[in-house]
N, C-alpha and C positions, 0 to 999 in steps of 0.2 A: 504495499500500499505506499501510494507517494506519502511522503512525511510534506512535500513543500503544493501545492498546484496556482499555478501561473493564468490567469489568462486573458490572452488579447483582444479589444473590442474592434471588430473594424479589418477587413477584405482586402484594403486597396494596396497604395505599393505602398503605403506607412507602416499598415498593420504587419503586413507578408515580408518586410523587410527584419522588422522587429520579432515576425517567431521565429525566421532568419537567423537571426543571430542568436536570440536565445537559445536554439535548438546547437548552434555552437558553440556556448558558452557552457553549456550544461549537457556535455554528449556520452560525458561519463557518468552523469550522475543519474541514476535510474531509481533514484528517491525522489523525484520532482518532477510534478506531469506540468505540461504546457499543451491549450489551448486555443483555438482561435475563432469565434464566432462572427459571423458576417452572414447580415439579413441578406443578404441575393443567394437565389441559385449557383451563382457564377464570381467565384474571386475577382478582382482587378479595379474598382474603385471606375474611377474613368476610364485606365485603360482599355480598351478594348474595340478589339479587328476584325469585321464584319468579313469572310469572304461571300466574294458572284462571283459571277461568268467569265471579268474578264480579270480579276487582281485581287486585291483589298484594297478595305477604306479603313481607314482609322477615327474613328466617333473622341480621338483626345489626345493628345499629345504623338507625331510619326517617324519622333526620336529624340533622341537626347547627344549631348557633350563628351565625352570620353578625355572628359579633363581632370576627371577627378577620380583619384585610383580607389576610394571604397568601391564604389560603384564597380570598378572594373574587376576588386576583390569576390567587390558575389557574385561578379557573372564566371564567374574561372570557378565561386567556389561550388556551384550549381551544374558547372561541366556547359556553358554556352559561351565562351568565348568567341572558341574556333566556328560559330555561326553569327558573330558580328559583320555587319557590310557598311562601309561608307558610303556617308552619301556619296551623287556625281560631280566630280569636282565642279562643274556650270550652274550647281545651288550654292553657290560662294556668293552668285553675282544676286543681290535684290533688289526690289524694286520701291519709289515710292510712287501714292497716284493724285498728283496734286493736277489743279486744272482741267483734270479732264484732260489727263498725257501721260502713262507712264517715265518717272526720270531715276535712272539708274542711284543705286546711294553710291557715294563715293567713297572707296576706302584708302586714296592716297592725296598730295597736298595735289596732282596738279587735276584728276577729275576731280577735287569741291571744286579748284576755281573753274572750273568749266560747267558746273552742277549750277544753272540756273532759277532754279526755287529757291533758292540766296541771295538777299541781293549783294550787292561787289563793297561796298563796306562793312557787310557781315563776316563776309570773309577774309577780309582784310583784322577784320578785329579775334581775332579766332589764336593768331598767332601771342597777339599782347596780354592771353590769360596770362601766362606766369606774372605778370607783375598786378593781377590784381591780388586785394588783400584773402587771404584766409576766416572763412568766414565762421559766424560766434553761432550763431542759430542750430541746436541741434534738430530740432522739431521744425526742421526747413524742408521743402514741399520739392518733388524734384521738378517742377518748371522754377520755379526761383530759384535756385543751384543751378540752373543749366543758365537762367538769363543773367543771374549776375553773372557768371561766369562768363559764359560764352555769347549772350544777349537775348533779347525778347525772340529775335527772329529762328534762333536756332534750335529753342526751349520747342517755337511754335511745328519746326521743319521736320525737325530729327526726332528730338524727347517726348515730341506727343502720343509720335503712331509707334515708337517702339513700345514706349508703355501701355498701350494700348494691346500690340500683338501678345506681348507679358501678360500683363492681369488682367486687360478689357475693362480699362480704368480710367481714371482722371487727373491729369498728367498735376493738377492744379490742388488734387488732394492727397497725393499720397507721399505717403512720410520717406524723402530720398535719403536718409539714412540705414533708415527699413530695407528698402529694396534695390539699395546699389552698397551693400554696406563698404566694399572695397576698394570706390572710389572717391565713400567719404572719408574712409582713411588716409590714398593717398591725401586729398587735398591738408589732410589736420596730419599728418607728417611733414610733406614739400612746402602745404602753403600755395601750389600749382598742381591742378590734375594733370596738366601736358611735362612738367617736372617730375611728376611720380613714377607716371609710364616712361619716360628715357628713364633716367632713374631704376630703373626694376625689368625695364630691355638690358640694361649692359649689366645689370647682375647677374640674371640667365644667360647671359654672353660666356658672362666668366664661372658659370656652375657654380653662385653662390642662392640659395636661398632666404638667409636671411633678408633682407628688404628686398624680394624682392612678388612684384603682384603680379595673380594673374588679372591678366588684360578681360577686359565685360569681353564675353564669346569665344573664348581661346577654346583650341579643340577641335576635332573632326566630332560634324556631324554621323553621328550612327545611328543605327538599329538593327531590324531581323528579320530574315527574309521573310517571313510568316508575318512580318509584324511584330508589332510590341506586347500582342495578347503573348507572344511567347515567351518572356520571360515572364509575364504573371503566372501563366500556364506552368510553367515548368517550375515553378516555386508550387503550385497547388498541387502537382503532379509527388514530386516531392517531402510534401508534409500531408498529405489530404485526408491522413489514419488520423492527425490533432487538428485535424478545419472540418467545423462543423454548420455547415450551408442549412438557409432558409432559415438565421436564430436571430432576427429583430430585437433586439432588449431595448422593453420597454423602461424598463426603472434599474438601480443600479441603489442598491438598501448595504447598509452593516448591520451583525450581527456580534457584535463581541468582534473579537481581531479577524474576523472574515467579513469581506464583500459576497453580497448577498445578491447575483443578476436575475431576476425573471424576463427569457424570451423565448418569444414564440413561445406557450405553455407548457415550456419548461422553467426549468430554476436550477442554476447553476452556481457554485459554491468556489471561491476562491481567494488567498491569502496573500497575493499581488497582482495586480488591472494594468493592461496599458491601453489606455481608450485611443483608439486612433479612429476619429471619425470628427466627420465638419463639425466647424465649433453645435451648431446649431441643435445638432443629433443631440450631442451631447449633454447640450442642456436641458433637452425634454429627456434622458435618461436618468440625469443629479439636481431634477426640480426638487422636487420631494426630500431628497439627502442634504444634498448643498445648495441650500436654492442662492448663499453671495455668490458660487462660483458660476453657479448654471445661470445667474444675471451678464455677470460680465460673460461668460460661450457667447449669451444670444445678442450684443451689442459689437459681435466682426459683423463685419456688413462682403456680401458679395455679391460677384455680375455676374448678369445668366447672359450667356452665348448658345446661339444656336450651329451645328454644322451642321452642313448640307455639301452634300459630295454630286455633282454631274459626269456624267463618263460619256464624254464625244466622242466619233470618229472621228479620226485623226486629219482626214482631209477636207472636215468641217474647217478649219483655220486655212490662209492664206500663206499665214508665213508668224508662228506664235513666236516671244522674245523667252528665250533660255535663260531661264533662273531657277529659285527657289519662289520669287511666287513676290508680293504687292503687302506697301503697308497703305493706309489712308488717313490722316490727322483725322481730327474733329472738325478741322474750320472746312473739311470738304460736306459734312452735315448729309455723310449717305450711313444708311441701316449696314451698314458690310465695316469691318474692320479694316479685314480685308483678303487674299485670296493666297492660294500654294498651288503650289503645280505639283504637288507629288509626282506625277508619271515621270516629273523632269526628275526628279532626285534621287528614289531609292531604287533599283532597273527588279523586273518582279509587281509594279503595282497596279499595273492594268500589261493587256498584247502589247506588240508594235502599231497595232489597228487604230490603238484607240487614245485618247487624250484624259486622264484624270485630275479634275480642278474639284478641292472643298475650299467654301464660298466662307467663313467664319461672318455672322453678323450678332448685333446687338451691345453687348458690355454695359457698361454704367450710364453710358448717351443714350442708348436705345434700351429702357427697359420692354417698354410695352411686345419684348420680343418673345418671351413668352404668353404670350395672349397669338399668337398666331399662331395659323393652322399650320398641318406640314405640305400643303397644295400653296400659298400665300406663302410660305417662306422661301419654296424651287421657284417660285414665280417669281422673287426677288433676288435667288440666287440667279436666276438665268438672266436678270435684267440686269445685272451687276458684268457676268460674265459677254453679256452682247455690248455694256456700253466700252467699257476697257479692253478690249483684247480684238482682234479682226473673227469673229465671227458672220461667217455666211445667215442672212439672214431667215434663210428659210429651212436650218439645218437646228435641231431637238434634241437631246440631252439622248443616248440610248436608255442609258439607268441613269435613277436617283437614290440616295437617300439622306435624311434624316435626323440628327439627335442634338432632343433641345435638350442643357444642361442651368436651367433654374438658378442652381448656386452654383456655378461652374467653375471660379474661381475667388477668391480670396482675399478681401481687398485691406493692404498695411495703410491703410489713409491713417493722417497723423489725427482725427477723432479718434481713432480708437487704440492708439499706443498704449494709453493711460489703461484702457482695459486689458491688454494683453499681457503689462505688466502686473494688473489685480489678478488674473486667470493665474499667471503661473505665483504669485504669494499665496493664493486659494490652495492652488493643487498642491503646496507641498507642506499645507498643515494635513494633510491625508496622508497616512503612514502608508507605504507599499503601493504608490497612485502614483501613476504617470500621464501625462498626456504628449501624445508624439503625433501631427498631425500636421497639416502642411499651413496651417493658418497664425504655426510661431518659427515654423523652422525655414520655410522657406518654400514658395513654392514648386519648382521643378521633380523632376526625381532625381537629381542628383543629393537638392535640399533634402526630401525627405528617406531617402539613405542613409547620409550621412547625421541626420537628426535621428535616427531609428540607433546605428551602431552606438550612439551620442548616448541616448538615455538606456538602452540594458548594458556597455563599458561603465555603466555612473554603480550598477548592484555590484553589491557587497558577494 
């Protein structure tokens, strides 16, 4: 009989990663019982890959950057390292859709000088960032940081769509230090972002990691031949004996030194809990037993996103731009955040006769997305493609996919920072209770895995 019972609640990438690290940590201890409870019939959370006639459609992330060793170590642990595939080289090219035109995002000073959406005097201002004083406001927004150091036009043209692409959020509300902590460190340490990047590159070239800071977007974009679900499916297959599906947790209570978990007409008991669910879900589970913590969890806001996949015959286009896709600044007043050219990124997403696009609709600037029908969302996506790309008017998609995430991405807004601090404080008051979720440790797959490892490493 187990002397200790650990239960992980939530089977997204955070929960599955926690399960993996727990199994690894206690591999030789048969007296410790470890289980994961997942409310749906399939784990993975927003990582979901749909197989269709021509290839694969990703409902959530389509890849991740291979710049974090802990993610690569997990993949090695579960035997998927040889399955990793890198994005096509052309996927490094990305665009912005501004004033009814696609503009390639510059990657060097020469292309920046040719970049028409940014006014000439703003281009001249960029190198002068090294003379801008270090900021002293730790609660600055992403927009205010960019405008202060590089100018308002820079913030509107570059940072706004970047934030929309990652968080589907508002650049004027997102907390800069939380969203881009490494860049915040550069300014604080060197007084200038550009000085910090140059110093970091020199340190990396000299083989020193003491002062090196990984630049934004470093690493290769990678995925798997069977889509991102190959990762979560592999974790499920390895640990399926410890995973209970269709277990929706309604209540977490405490009895003496144990947690009592009421889930789908079953009651589970645990000595230790890892809560790996969205903030609002955790609040519902804890409202009766820990109302103060639940109240703070309910303050975390989320952005809604609809992902619409469209498969066209390759001959439907005269000449497609080659690249990853494009983002659209909020100033353009369009419901679509941007479009990903999936068939140009990873091989095998469609066959050679088709093109696959994923249109991202919604965000905090278009909350009505959750009230749209699938037909309306498909119509919006088709209108986006026909407006931006050289589509022959008579052509229609041969296949469509729609998935709506009412709470897709947690927002690291300035107004939510105090709630996150209080959540950590309240959670620490509960013995053997841990919160591991993307609303605390970062939204990327790399962030989720790193946060899971840290939480498990801190166990005695």
